[in-house]
N, CA, C and O atoms as CSV, one atom per row, in Angstrom:
chain,resi,resn,atom,element,x,y,z
A,1,MET,N,N,-18.522,-1.169,-40.463
A,1,MET,CA,C,-18.718,0.081,-39.628
A,1,MET,C,C,-17.692,1.100,-40.302
A,1,MET,O,O,-16.569,0.713,-40.626
A,2,HIS,N,N,-18.087,2.332,-40.489
A,2,HIS,CA,C,-17.229,3.041,-41.117
A,2,HIS,C,C,-16.148,3.737,-40.480
A,2,HIS,O,O,-16.249,4.093,-39.306
A,3,ARG,N,N,-15.315,3.915,-41.034
A,3,ARG,CA,C,-14.110,4.421,-40.333
A,3,ARG,C,C,-13.895,5.395,-39.362
A,3,ARG,O,O,-13.091,5.283,-38.437
A,4,ARG,N,N,-14.637,6.378,-39.581
A,4,ARG,CA,C,-14.655,7.348,-38.495
A,4,ARG,C,C,-15.390,6.979,-37.359
A,4,ARG,O,O,-14.937,7.344,-36.274
A,5,ALA,N,N,-16.469,6.307,-37.383
A,5,ALA,CA,C,-17.134,5.661,-36.302
A,5,ALA,C,C,-16.298,4.701,-35.696
A,5,ALA,O,O,-16.128,4.902,-34.493
A,6,PHE,N,N,-15.673,3.630,-36.211
A,6,PHE,CA,C,-14.785,2.769,-35.885
A,6,PHE,C,C,-13.641,3.486,-34.894
A,6,PHE,O,O,-13.468,2.980,-33.785
A,7,LEU,N,N,-12.808,4.742,-35.309
A,7,LEU,CA,C,-11.821,5.637,-34.692
A,7,LEU,C,C,-12.397,6.189,-33.494
A,7,LEU,O,O,-11.735,6.240,-32.457
A,8,SER,N,N,-13.695,6.646,-33.568
A,8,SER,CA,C,-14.347,7.179,-32.475
A,8,SER,C,C,-14.815,6.054,-31.119
A,8,SER,O,O,-14.955,6.335,-29.929
A,9,THR,N,N,-14.942,5.041,-31.647
A,9,THR,CA,C,-15.670,4.151,-30.612
A,9,THR,C,C,-14.218,3.533,-29.981
A,9,THR,O,O,-14.224,3.240,-28.785
A,10,ALA,N,N,-13.113,3.353,-30.679
A,10,ALA,CA,C,-11.608,3.007,-30.347
A,10,ALA,C,C,-11.200,3.915,-29.212
A,10,ALA,O,O,-10.847,3.496,-28.110
A,11,ALA,N,N,-11.280,5.328,-29.592
A,11,ALA,CA,C,-10.824,6.320,-28.778
A,11,ALA,C,C,-11.550,6.064,-27.410
A,11,ALA,O,O,-10.913,5.780,-26.396
A,12,THR,N,N,-12.979,6.184,-27.437
A,12,THR,CA,C,-13.722,6.218,-26.192
A,12,THR,C,C,-13.228,4.817,-25.397
A,12,THR,O,O,-13.236,4.840,-24.166
A,13,ALA,N,N,-12.898,3.879,-25.939
A,13,ALA,CA,C,-12.787,2.608,-25.348
A,13,ALA,C,C,-11.083,2.489,-24.799
A,13,ALA,O,O,-10.660,1.597,-24.064
A,14,LEU,N,N,-10.443,3.388,-25.247
A,14,LEU,CA,C,-8.959,3.599,-24.867
A,14,LEU,C,C,-9.025,4.481,-23.751
A,14,LEU,O,O,-8.243,4.317,-22.815
A,15,THR,N,N,-9.961,5.502,-23.739
A,15,THR,CA,C,-9.912,6.483,-22.747
A,15,THR,C,C,-10.581,5.881,-21.588
A,15,THR,O,O,-10.193,6.186,-20.460
A,16,LEU,N,N,-11.631,4.987,-21.769
A,16,LEU,CA,C,-12.052,4.356,-20.478
A,16,LEU,C,C,-11.220,3.289,-19.811
A,16,LEU,O,O,-11.276,3.089,-18.598
A,17,SER,N,N,-10.332,2.506,-20.760
A,17,SER,CA,C,-9.562,1.581,-20.409
A,17,SER,C,C,-8.361,1.933,-19.391
A,17,SER,O,O,-7.906,1.213,-18.503
A,18,VAL,N,N,-7.949,3.310,-19.782
A,18,VAL,CA,C,-6.774,3.912,-18.934
A,18,VAL,C,C,-7.355,4.796,-17.865
A,18,VAL,O,O,-6.507,5.319,-17.143
A,19,ALA,N,N,-8.525,5.060,-17.620
A,19,ALA,CA,C,-9.032,5.807,-16.797
A,19,ALA,C,C,-8.866,5.477,-15.237
A,19,ALA,O,O,-9.527,4.520,-14.835
A,20,GLY,N,N,-8.110,6.116,-14.364
A,20,GLY,CA,C,-7.673,5.393,-13.143
A,20,GLY,C,C,-6.267,5.189,-13.011
A,20,GLY,O,O,-5.757,5.043,-11.900
A,21,CYS,N,N,-5.566,5.168,-14.130
A,21,CYS,CA,C,-4.061,4.522,-14.220
A,21,CYS,C,C,-3.284,5.672,-13.737
A,21,CYS,O,O,-2.115,5.340,-13.546
A,22,THR,N,N,-3.505,6.828,-13.490
A,22,THR,CA,C,-2.607,7.744,-13.146
A,22,THR,C,C,-3.015,8.243,-11.828
A,22,THR,O,O,-4.182,7.974,-11.542
A,23,SER,N,N,-2.292,8.957,-10.882
A,23,SER,CA,C,-2.644,9.100,-9.528
A,23,SER,C,C,-1.912,10.680,-9.246
A,23,SER,O,O,-0.915,11.147,-9.795
A,24,SER,N,N,-2.673,11.213,-8.333
A,24,SER,CA,C,-2.138,12.305,-7.880
A,24,SER,C,C,-1.413,12.173,-6.759
A,24,SER,O,O,-1.019,13.226,-6.257
A,25,GLY,N,N,-1.123,11.143,-6.218
A,25,GLY,CA,C,-0.442,10.904,-5.113
A,25,GLY,C,C,-1.011,10.836,-3.911
A,25,GLY,O,O,-0.318,10.694,-2.904
A,26,GLN,N,N,-2.326,10.928,-3.863
A,26,GLN,CA,C,-3.308,11.134,-2.764
A,26,GLN,C,C,-4.175,9.997,-2.750
A,26,GLN,O,O,-4.774,9.712,-3.787
A,27,PRO,N,N,-4.332,9.272,-1.662
A,27,PRO,CA,C,-5.431,8.139,-1.636
A,27,PRO,C,C,-6.707,8.670,-2.111
A,27,PRO,O,O,-6.960,9.871,-2.027
A,28,GLU,N,N,-7.579,7.756,-2.643
A,28,GLU,CA,C,-8.818,8.197,-3.101
A,28,GLU,C,C,-9.833,7.912,-2.043
A,28,GLU,O,O,-9.543,7.088,-1.175
A,29,GLY,N,N,-10.722,8.369,-2.030
A,29,GLY,CA,C,-11.930,8.244,-0.965
A,29,GLY,C,C,-11.396,8.707,0.320
A,29,GLY,O,O,-11.748,9.842,0.642
A,30,GLY,N,N,-10.445,7.927,1.311
A,30,GLY,CA,C,-9.699,8.518,2.483
A,30,GLY,C,C,-10.535,8.475,3.566
A,30,GLY,O,O,-10.047,8.682,4.677
A,31,ALA,N,N,-11.761,8.234,3.446
A,31,ALA,CA,C,-12.660,8.395,4.905
A,31,ALA,C,C,-12.402,7.214,5.667
A,31,ALA,O,O,-12.443,7.346,6.890
A,32,ASP,N,N,-12.098,5.881,5.108
A,32,ASP,CA,C,-11.965,4.763,5.739
A,32,ASP,C,C,-10.581,4.196,5.772
A,32,ASP,O,O,-10.285,3.062,6.148
A,33,PHE,N,N,-9.737,5.159,5.314
A,33,PHE,CA,C,-8.430,4.639,5.264
A,33,PHE,C,C,-7.232,5.903,5.623
A,33,PHE,O,O,-7.439,7.106,5.459
A,34,ASP,N,N,-6.340,5.476,5.990
A,34,ASP,CA,C,-5.262,6.642,5.824
A,34,ASP,C,C,-4.337,6.576,4.677
A,34,ASP,O,O,-4.186,7.538,3.924
A,35,ILE,N,N,-3.643,5.324,4.517
A,35,ILE,CA,C,-2.801,5.139,3.383
A,35,ILE,C,C,-3.259,4.289,2.048
A,35,ILE,O,O,-3.736,3.165,2.200
A,36,GLY,N,N,-3.110,4.822,0.816
A,36,GLY,CA,C,-3.598,3.957,-0.134
A,36,GLY,C,C,-2.626,3.159,-0.862
A,36,GLY,O,O,-1.461,3.552,-0.811
A,37,MET,N,N,-2.889,2.114,-1.528
A,37,MET,CA,C,-2.012,1.278,-2.424
A,37,MET,C,C,-2.508,1.447,-3.528
A,37,MET,O,O,-3.733,1.334,-3.565
A,38,SER,N,N,-1.779,1.779,-4.841
A,38,SER,CA,C,-1.825,1.829,-6.020
A,38,SER,C,C,-0.911,0.730,-6.650
A,38,SER,O,O,-0.280,-0.106,-6.003
A,39,ALA,N,N,-0.934,0.858,-8.019
A,39,ALA,CA,C,-0.478,-0.374,-8.692
A,39,ALA,C,C,1.175,-0.422,-8.138
A,39,ALA,O,O,1.750,-1.509,-8.198
A,40,ASN,N,N,1.768,0.546,-7.706
A,40,ASN,CA,C,3.413,0.370,-7.335
A,40,ASN,C,C,3.700,1.289,-6.139
A,40,ASN,O,O,4.897,1.415,-5.883
A,41,ARG,N,N,2.860,1.937,-5.378
A,41,ARG,CA,C,3.424,2.877,-4.384
A,41,ARG,C,C,2.089,2.749,-3.331
A,41,ARG,O,O,0.982,2.240,-3.504
A,42,PHE,N,N,2.663,3.401,-2.229
A,42,PHE,CA,C,1.853,3.593,-1.036
A,42,PHE,C,C,1.853,5.071,-1.274
A,42,PHE,O,O,2.868,5.687,-1.598
A,43,GLU,N,N,0.263,5.806,-1.040
A,43,GLU,CA,C,-0.201,6.709,-1.235
A,43,GLU,C,C,-0.769,7.588,-0.040
A,43,GLU,O,O,-1.716,7.110,0.584
A,44,HIS,N,N,-0.306,8.757,0.312
A,44,HIS,CA,C,-0.786,9.705,1.093
A,44,HIS,C,C,-0.145,11.069,0.902
A,44,HIS,O,O,1.053,11.325,0.782
A,45,PRO,N,N,-1.084,11.809,0.899
A,45,PRO,CA,C,-0.778,13.675,0.721
A,45,PRO,C,C,0.543,14.091,1.349
A,45,PRO,O,O,1.429,14.774,0.835
A,46,ASN,N,N,0.495,13.456,2.764
A,46,ASN,CA,C,1.943,13.713,3.300
A,46,ASN,C,C,2.636,12.694,3.457
A,46,ASN,O,O,2.171,11.614,3.819
A,47,ASN,N,N,4.017,12.946,3.164
A,47,ASN,CA,C,4.872,11.853,3.164
A,47,ASN,C,C,6.247,12.259,3.821
A,47,ASN,O,O,6.926,13.108,3.243
A,48,PRO,N,N,6.626,11.784,4.819
A,48,PRO,CA,C,6.047,10.620,5.443
A,48,PRO,C,C,4.828,10.920,6.352
A,48,PRO,O,O,4.740,12.016,6.906
A,49,TYR,N,N,3.909,9.980,6.507
A,49,TYR,CA,C,2.677,10.160,7.114
A,49,TYR,C,C,3.186,10.203,8.621
A,49,TYR,O,O,4.135,9.550,9.055
A,50,GLU,N,N,2.386,11.091,9.348
A,50,GLU,CA,C,2.595,11.149,10.723
A,50,GLU,C,C,1.339,10.711,11.640
A,50,GLU,O,O,0.223,11.089,11.283
A,51,VAL,N,N,1.434,10.164,12.457
A,51,VAL,CA,C,0.652,9.624,13.462
A,51,VAL,C,C,0.929,9.676,14.931
A,51,VAL,O,O,2.091,9.489,15.291
A,52,PRO,N,N,-0.106,9.936,15.924
A,52,PRO,CA,C,0.395,9.944,17.245
A,52,PRO,C,C,0.486,8.467,17.762
A,52,PRO,O,O,-0.205,7.593,17.239
A,53,VAL,N,N,1.322,8.205,18.765
A,53,VAL,CA,C,1.258,6.900,19.507
A,53,VAL,C,C,0.053,6.637,19.740
A,53,VAL,O,O,-0.653,7.574,20.113
A,54,GLY,N,N,-0.534,5.317,19.597
A,54,GLY,CA,C,-1.782,4.770,19.994
A,54,GLY,C,C,-2.973,4.875,18.977
A,54,GLY,O,O,-4.041,4.293,19.169
A,55,GLU,N,N,-2.696,5.707,17.811
A,55,GLU,CA,C,-3.571,5.893,16.726
A,55,GLU,C,C,-3.323,4.760,15.658
A,55,GLU,O,O,-2.186,4.407,15.346
A,56,PRO,N,N,-4.403,4.248,15.151
A,56,PRO,CA,C,-4.422,3.113,14.259
A,56,PRO,C,C,-3.816,3.691,12.824
A,56,PRO,O,O,-3.911,4.867,12.475
A,57,ILE,N,N,-3.284,2.813,12.191
A,57,ILE,CA,C,-3.125,3.525,10.733
A,57,ILE,C,C,-3.883,2.200,9.842
A,57,ILE,O,O,-3.660,1.020,10.113
A,58,VAL,N,N,-4.678,2.593,8.897
A,58,VAL,CA,C,-5.336,1.659,8.025
A,58,VAL,C,C,-4.722,1.792,6.521
A,58,VAL,O,O,-4.863,2.854,5.914
A,59,TRP,N,N,-4.178,0.915,6.054
A,59,TRP,CA,C,-3.751,0.746,4.595
A,59,TRP,C,C,-4.980,0.234,4.070
A,59,TRP,O,O,-5.700,-0.501,4.745
A,60,LYS,N,N,-5.326,0.671,2.611
A,60,LYS,CA,C,-6.418,0.152,1.866
A,60,LYS,C,C,-5.890,0.070,0.300
A,60,LYS,O,O,-5.503,0.998,-0.410
A,61,ASN,N,N,-5.984,-1.144,0.031
A,61,ASN,CA,C,-5.454,-1.370,-1.493
A,61,ASN,C,C,-6.658,-0.697,-2.463
A,61,ASN,O,O,-7.798,-1.124,-2.646
A,62,THR,N,N,-6.102,0.335,-2.942
A,62,THR,CA,C,-6.947,0.968,-3.836
A,62,THR,C,C,-6.858,0.823,-5.321
A,62,THR,O,O,-7.561,1.355,-6.181
A,63,GLY,N,N,-5.660,-0.161,-5.474
A,63,GLY,CA,C,-5.503,-0.628,-6.910
A,63,GLY,C,C,-5.967,-1.933,-7.336
A,63,GLY,O,O,-6.942,-2.425,-6.768
A,64,GLY,N,N,-5.479,-2.442,-8.112
A,64,GLY,CA,C,-5.975,-3.492,-8.927
A,64,GLY,C,C,-5.141,-4.814,-8.998
A,64,GLY,O,O,-5.358,-5.790,-9.717
A,65,ARG,N,N,-3.985,-4.594,-7.949
A,65,ARG,CA,C,-2.980,-5.683,-7.869
A,65,ARG,C,C,-2.741,-5.962,-6.393
A,65,ARG,O,O,-2.783,-5.029,-5.591
A,66,THR,N,N,-2.487,-7.226,-5.995
A,66,THR,CA,C,-2.258,-7.751,-4.526
A,66,THR,C,C,-1.026,-7.042,-3.995
A,66,THR,O,O,-0.005,-6.929,-4.672
A,67,HIS,N,N,-1.139,-6.618,-2.894
A,67,HIS,CA,C,-0.154,-5.955,-1.941
A,67,HIS,C,C,0.368,-6.752,-0.671
A,67,HIS,O,O,-0.090,-7.834,-0.304
A,68,THR,N,N,1.179,-6.198,-0.185
A,68,THR,CA,C,1.480,-6.497,1.410
A,68,THR,C,C,1.954,-5.170,1.932
A,68,THR,O,O,2.457,-4.308,1.212
A,69,VAL,N,N,1.754,-5.051,3.297
A,69,VAL,CA,C,2.556,-4.209,4.134
A,69,VAL,C,C,3.272,-5.102,5.142
A,69,VAL,O,O,2.794,-5.894,5.954
A,70,THR,N,N,4.655,-4.746,4.862
A,70,THR,CA,C,5.432,-5.383,5.695
A,70,THR,C,C,6.776,-4.440,5.990
A,70,THR,O,O,7.483,-3.847,5.176
A,71,ALA,N,N,6.881,-4.514,7.487
A,71,ALA,CA,C,7.865,-3.701,8.189
A,71,ALA,C,C,9.273,-4.498,7.783
A,71,ALA,O,O,9.434,-5.718,7.739
A,72,TYR,N,N,10.258,-3.433,7.494
A,72,TYR,CA,C,11.771,-3.668,7.544
A,72,TYR,C,C,11.969,-3.749,8.943
A,72,TYR,O,O,11.852,-2.749,9.652
A,73,GLU,N,N,12.333,-5.147,9.507
A,73,GLU,CA,C,12.452,-5.149,11.089
A,73,GLU,C,C,13.737,-4.198,11.452
A,73,GLU,O,O,13.783,-3.726,12.588
A,74,ALA,N,N,14.734,-3.918,10.557
A,74,ALA,CA,C,15.834,-3.067,11.036
A,74,ALA,C,C,15.472,-1.554,10.988
A,74,ALA,O,O,16.185,-0.779,11.626
A,75,ASP,N,N,14.501,-1.121,10.336
A,75,ASP,CA,C,13.831,0.204,10.247
A,75,ASP,C,C,12.561,0.567,11.013
A,75,ASP,O,O,11.696,1.352,10.623
A,76,ILE,N,N,12.572,-0.091,12.114
A,76,ILE,CA,C,11.423,0.214,13.100
A,76,ILE,C,C,11.940,0.423,14.357
A,76,ILE,O,O,12.894,-0.328,14.560
A,77,PRO,N,N,11.656,1.228,15.380
A,77,PRO,CA,C,11.958,1.498,16.490
A,77,PRO,C,C,12.310,0.245,17.419
A,77,PRO,O,O,11.574,-0.741,17.385
A,78,ASP,N,N,13.344,0.277,18.184
A,78,ASP,CA,C,13.630,-1.060,18.753
A,78,ASP,C,C,12.741,-1.789,19.846
A,78,ASP,O,O,12.857,-2.960,20.206
A,79,ASP,N,N,11.917,-0.940,20.254
A,79,ASP,CA,C,11.011,-1.573,21.165
A,79,ASP,C,C,9.393,-1.611,20.600
A,79,ASP,O,O,8.414,-1.771,21.328
A,80,ALA,N,N,9.369,-1.447,19.298
A,80,ALA,CA,C,8.250,-1.542,18.551
A,80,ALA,C,C,7.939,-3.048,18.250
A,80,ALA,O,O,8.729,-3.957,17.994
A,81,ALA,N,N,6.593,-3.066,18.350
A,81,ALA,CA,C,5.955,-4.547,17.739
A,81,ALA,C,C,6.314,-4.706,16.222
A,81,ALA,O,O,6.198,-3.760,15.444
A,82,TYR,N,N,6.670,-5.706,15.910
A,82,TYR,CA,C,6.651,-5.894,14.422
A,82,TYR,C,C,5.350,-5.974,13.698
A,82,TYR,O,O,4.427,-6.504,14.316
A,83,PHE,N,N,5.110,-5.520,12.443
A,83,PHE,CA,C,4.051,-5.869,11.708
A,83,PHE,C,C,4.026,-6.353,10.258
A,83,PHE,O,O,4.967,-6.147,9.492
A,84,ALA,N,N,3.231,-6.818,10.011
A,84,ALA,CA,C,3.167,-7.431,8.601
A,84,ALA,C,C,1.497,-7.826,8.342
A,84,ALA,O,O,0.827,-8.474,9.146
A,85,SER,N,N,1.100,-7.397,7.308
A,85,SER,CA,C,-0.153,-8.118,6.787
A,85,SER,C,C,0.053,-9.729,6.719
A,85,SER,O,O,1.017,-10.251,6.160
A,86,GLY,N,N,-1.028,-10.466,7.390
A,86,GLY,CA,C,-0.745,-11.607,7.449
A,86,GLY,C,C,-0.423,-12.002,8.773
A,86,GLY,O,O,-0.424,-13.196,9.073
A,87,GLY,N,N,-0.134,-11.066,9.640
A,87,GLY,CA,C,0.286,-11.281,11.046
A,87,GLY,C,C,1.586,-12.151,11.198
A,87,GLY,O,O,1.598,-13.091,11.993
A,88,PHE,N,N,2.521,-11.879,10.544
A,88,PHE,CA,C,3.813,-12.572,10.636
A,88,PHE,C,C,4.716,-11.722,11.813
A,88,PHE,O,O,4.543,-10.552,12.154
A,89,GLU,N,N,5.765,-12.715,12.336
A,89,GLU,CA,C,6.294,-11.988,13.465
A,89,GLU,C,C,7.781,-11.840,13.185
A,89,GLU,O,O,8.549,-11.672,14.132
A,90,SER,N,N,8.298,-11.900,11.735
A,90,SER,CA,C,9.327,-11.313,11.256
A,90,SER,C,C,9.283,-10.951,9.833
A,90,SER,O,O,8.432,-11.480,9.118
A,91,GLU,N,N,10.030,-10.192,9.404
A,91,GLU,CA,C,10.435,-9.957,7.910
A,91,GLU,C,C,10.495,-11.082,7.265
A,91,GLU,O,O,9.700,-11.247,6.339
A,92,GLN,N,N,11.378,-12.045,7.573
A,92,GLN,CA,C,11.812,-13.295,6.881
A,92,GLN,C,C,10.535,-13.979,6.708
A,92,GLN,O,O,10.162,-14.195,5.554
A,93,GLU,N,N,9.764,-14.376,7.755
A,93,GLU,CA,C,8.479,-15.161,7.893
A,93,GLU,C,C,7.496,-14.411,6.842
A,93,GLU,O,O,6.933,-15.164,6.048
A,94,ALA,N,N,7.237,-13.124,6.741
A,94,ALA,CA,C,6.353,-12.675,5.651
A,94,ALA,C,C,7.056,-12.760,4.212
A,94,ALA,O,O,6.370,-13.012,3.222
A,95,ARG,N,N,8.144,-12.591,4.137
A,95,ARG,CA,C,8.918,-12.964,2.562
A,95,ARG,C,C,8.571,-14.325,2.264
A,95,ARG,O,O,7.954,-14.689,1.263
A,96,ASP,N,N,9.058,-15.150,3.307
A,96,ASP,CA,C,8.798,-16.769,2.947
A,96,ASP,C,C,7.505,-17.197,2.561
A,96,ASP,O,O,7.324,-18.000,1.646
A,97,ALA,N,N,6.257,-16.487,3.487
A,97,ALA,CA,C,4.856,-16.848,3.165
A,97,ALA,C,C,4.556,-16.267,2.005
A,97,ALA,O,O,3.865,-16.980,1.277
A,98,TRP,N,N,4.828,-15.244,1.589
A,98,TRP,CA,C,4.751,-14.480,0.233
A,98,TRP,C,C,5.030,-15.526,-0.832
A,98,TRP,O,O,4.127,-15.871,-1.594
A,99,MET,N,N,6.249,-16.041,-0.911
A,99,MET,CA,C,6.698,-16.722,-1.953
A,99,MET,C,C,6.263,-17.969,-1.862
A,99,MET,O,O,6.290,-18.624,-2.904
A,100,GLY,N,N,5.756,-18.622,-0.622
A,100,GLY,CA,C,5.293,-19.903,-0.489
A,100,GLY,C,C,3.696,-19.899,-0.927
A,100,GLY,O,O,3.243,-20.960,-1.356
A,101,ASP,N,N,2.878,-18.815,-0.840
A,101,ASP,CA,C,1.442,-19.032,-1.071
A,101,ASP,C,C,0.687,-17.749,-1.122
A,101,ASP,O,O,-0.486,-17.576,-0.790
A,102,LEU,N,N,1.684,-16.721,-1.670
A,102,LEU,CA,C,1.107,-15.357,-1.438
A,102,LEU,C,C,0.730,-14.975,0.089
A,102,LEU,O,O,-0.036,-14.019,0.207
A,103,GLY,N,N,1.131,-15.542,1.145
A,103,GLY,CA,C,0.714,-15.256,2.486
A,103,GLY,C,C,0.906,-13.687,2.704
A,103,GLY,O,O,1.903,-13.172,2.199
A,104,GLY,N,N,0.119,-12.992,3.339
A,104,GLY,CA,C,-0.049,-11.574,3.710
A,104,GLY,C,C,-0.727,-10.988,2.678
A,104,GLY,O,O,-0.866,-9.772,2.806
A,105,SER,N,N,-1.161,-11.449,1.759
A,105,SER,CA,C,-1.970,-10.747,0.649
A,105,SER,C,C,-3.117,-9.811,0.850
A,105,SER,O,O,-4.165,-10.274,1.301
A,106,ILE,N,N,-3.029,-8.590,0.573
A,106,ILE,CA,C,-4.152,-7.840,0.558
A,106,ILE,C,C,-4.592,-7.487,-0.795
A,106,ILE,O,O,-3.994,-6.819,-1.639
A,107,ALA,N,N,-5.717,-8.040,-0.856
A,107,ALA,CA,C,-6.442,-7.853,-2.311
A,107,ALA,C,C,-7.021,-6.476,-2.561
A,107,ALA,O,O,-7.079,-5.598,-1.700
A,108,PRO,N,N,-7.445,-6.359,-3.811
A,108,PRO,CA,C,-8.080,-5.069,-4.045
A,108,PRO,C,C,-9.195,-4.779,-3.297
A,108,PRO,O,O,-10.061,-5.653,-3.306
A,109,GLY,N,N,-9.448,-3.615,-2.539
A,109,GLY,CA,C,-10.468,-3.208,-1.620
A,109,GLY,C,C,-10.304,-3.537,-0.388
A,109,GLY,O,O,-11.138,-3.101,0.406
A,110,GLN,N,N,-9.271,-4.333,0.089
A,110,GLN,CA,C,-9.090,-5.038,1.385
A,110,GLN,C,C,-8.172,-3.930,2.158
A,110,GLN,O,O,-7.491,-3.110,1.542
A,111,THR,N,N,-8.230,-3.998,3.469
A,111,THR,CA,C,-7.491,-2.989,4.417
A,111,THR,C,C,-6.825,-4.046,5.250
A,111,THR,O,O,-7.236,-5.194,5.422
A,112,PHE,N,N,-5.422,-3.341,5.885
A,112,PHE,CA,C,-4.783,-3.968,6.822
A,112,PHE,C,C,-4.629,-2.729,7.902
A,112,PHE,O,O,-4.421,-1.560,7.580
A,113,GLU,N,N,-4.760,-3.176,9.111
A,113,GLU,CA,C,-4.642,-2.040,10.159
A,113,GLU,C,C,-3.131,-2.420,11.145
A,113,GLU,O,O,-2.620,-3.515,11.379
A,114,TYR,N,N,-2.787,-1.277,11.496
A,114,TYR,CA,C,-1.545,-1.600,12.595
A,114,TYR,C,C,-1.517,-0.183,13.307
A,114,TYR,O,O,-1.372,0.917,12.772
A,115,THR,N,N,-1.711,-0.518,14.796
A,115,THR,CA,C,-1.494,0.705,15.869
A,115,THR,C,C,-0.058,0.542,16.306
A,115,THR,O,O,0.357,-0.463,16.884
A,116,PRO,N,N,0.740,1.689,15.965
A,116,PRO,CA,C,1.970,1.858,16.517
A,116,PRO,C,C,2.154,2.372,18.371
A,116,PRO,O,O,1.682,3.435,18.774
A,117,GLU,N,N,2.737,1.617,19.080
A,117,GLU,CA,C,2.875,2.185,20.475
A,117,GLU,C,C,3.876,2.808,20.753
A,117,GLU,O,O,3.939,3.290,21.884
A,118,VAL,N,N,5.021,3.011,19.787
A,118,VAL,CA,C,6.450,3.430,20.377
A,118,VAL,C,C,6.649,4.570,19.186
A,118,VAL,O,O,6.526,4.337,17.984
A,119,PRO,N,N,6.984,5.864,19.782
A,119,PRO,CA,C,7.512,6.679,18.811
A,119,PRO,C,C,8.398,6.459,18.177
A,119,PRO,O,O,9.191,5.617,18.599
A,120,GLY,N,N,8.669,7.157,16.811
A,120,GLY,CA,C,9.603,7.056,15.959
A,120,GLY,C,C,9.397,6.811,14.427
A,120,GLY,O,O,8.285,7.064,13.962
A,121,GLU,N,N,10.263,6.398,13.709
A,121,GLU,CA,C,10.126,6.192,12.307
A,121,GLU,C,C,10.276,4.684,12.003
A,121,GLU,O,O,11.135,3.918,12.441
A,122,TYR,N,N,9.191,4.407,11.102
A,122,TYR,CA,C,8.950,3.095,10.779
A,122,TYR,C,C,8.944,3.050,9.135
A,122,TYR,O,O,8.232,3.795,8.463
A,123,THR,N,N,9.935,1.964,8.523
A,123,THR,CA,C,10.093,1.889,7.015
A,123,THR,C,C,9.346,0.562,6.942
A,123,THR,O,O,9.442,-0.308,7.807
A,124,TYR,N,N,8.538,0.467,5.764
A,124,TYR,CA,C,7.895,-0.511,5.236
A,124,TYR,C,C,7.688,-1.039,3.748
A,124,TYR,O,O,8.239,-0.305,2.928
A,125,PHE,N,N,7.120,-1.983,3.278
A,125,PHE,CA,C,7.512,-2.262,1.771
A,125,PHE,C,C,6.176,-3.355,1.594
A,125,PHE,O,O,5.496,-3.858,2.487
A,126,CYS,N,N,6.072,-3.516,0.160
A,126,CYS,CA,C,5.071,-4.431,-0.134
A,126,CYS,C,C,6.093,-5.526,-0.724
A,126,CYS,O,O,6.992,-5.118,-1.460
A,127,VAL,N,N,6.003,-6.807,-0.453
A,127,VAL,CA,C,6.816,-7.573,-0.853
A,127,VAL,C,C,6.999,-7.898,-2.206
A,127,VAL,O,O,8.101,-7.957,-2.753
A,128,PRO,N,N,5.729,-8.145,-2.839
A,128,PRO,CA,C,6.145,-8.174,-4.688
A,128,PRO,C,C,6.374,-6.802,-5.347
A,128,PRO,O,O,6.809,-6.748,-6.498
A,129,HIS,N,N,6.167,-5.992,-4.832
A,129,HIS,CA,C,6.528,-4.757,-5.464
A,129,HIS,C,C,7.777,-3.840,-4.915
A,129,HIS,O,O,8.087,-2.792,-5.481
A,130,GLU,N,N,8.385,-4.285,-3.885
A,130,GLU,CA,C,9.470,-4.148,-3.273
A,130,GLU,C,C,10.841,-3.540,-4.486
A,130,GLU,O,O,11.513,-2.519,-4.341
A,131,PRO,N,N,10.939,-4.654,-5.758
A,131,PRO,CA,C,12.134,-4.290,-6.483
A,131,PRO,C,C,11.634,-3.045,-7.440
A,131,PRO,O,O,12.423,-2.426,-8.154
A,132,GLY,N,N,10.271,-2.763,-7.369
A,132,GLY,CA,C,9.857,-1.574,-8.070
A,132,GLY,C,C,9.892,-0.582,-7.263
A,132,GLY,O,O,9.450,0.462,-7.743
A,133,GLY,N,N,10.306,-0.528,-6.073
A,133,GLY,CA,C,10.320,0.803,-5.229
A,133,GLY,C,C,9.228,1.044,-4.291
A,133,GLY,O,O,9.139,2.177,-3.819
A,134,MET,N,N,8.206,-0.034,-3.875
A,134,MET,CA,C,6.829,0.318,-3.175
A,134,MET,C,C,7.651,-0.042,-1.684
A,134,MET,O,O,7.764,-1.137,-1.134
A,135,ILE,N,N,8.124,1.173,-1.294
A,135,ILE,CA,C,8.702,1.328,-0.029
A,135,ILE,C,C,8.299,2.628,0.667
A,135,ILE,O,O,8.449,3.618,-0.050
A,136,ALA,N,N,7.881,2.834,1.746
A,136,ALA,CA,C,7.581,4.052,2.401
A,136,ALA,C,C,7.721,4.098,3.748
A,136,ALA,O,O,8.011,3.048,4.322
A,137,THR,N,N,7.536,5.378,4.551
A,137,THR,CA,C,7.742,5.351,5.642
A,137,THR,C,C,6.450,6.233,6.527
A,137,THR,O,O,5.702,7.041,5.977
A,138,PHE,N,N,6.405,5.920,7.789
A,138,PHE,CA,C,5.403,6.857,8.818
A,138,PHE,C,C,6.194,6.991,9.862
A,138,PHE,O,O,7.135,6.263,10.179
A,139,VAL,N,N,5.634,8.328,10.615
A,139,VAL,CA,C,6.540,8.526,11.669
A,139,VAL,C,C,5.529,8.659,12.901
A,139,VAL,O,O,4.441,9.210,12.734
A,140,VAL,N,N,5.859,8.216,13.969
A,140,VAL,CA,C,4.742,8.201,15.111
A,140,VAL,C,C,5.284,9.222,16.065
A,140,VAL,O,O,6.476,9.125,16.357
A,141,THR,N,N,4.615,10.130,16.559
A,141,THR,CA,C,4.993,11.170,17.233
A,141,THR,C,C,4.102,10.781,18.652
A,141,THR,O,O,3.190,9.964,18.787
A,142,GLU,N,N,4.774,11.754,19.711
A,142,GLU,CA,C,4.342,11.442,20.921
A,142,GLU,C,C,2.919,12.356,21.455
A,142,GLU,O,O,2.432,12.147,22.565
């Protein structure tokens, strides 16, 4: 192969391989979900995301890595139901399940839904990507 043809082919391949690696901070698609999950963050154009009481929130894994949606027990309203992908009843149970067998996994393209019934601020995270800062908040209004 000639050097110029090789370089042109290599440049095209590199461009295609990194396509989609950057993000505007907004979920892609958005019609079937509220909050996207990219490589290491939760994405929504409004941060924090606001939702009225009783309105479901749908997260969708729009990236290529497995994620979780896991509430910080101490950072949700007192009377709110705990939430975590995988249906765990506590933060520790969700963490243990992830460490044991990747419990609570949301694979690329999959969704997780939670309907908050108590107004207030809710902070949540992705278990495997928490050290990298994959933490977010949503606010439930009356």
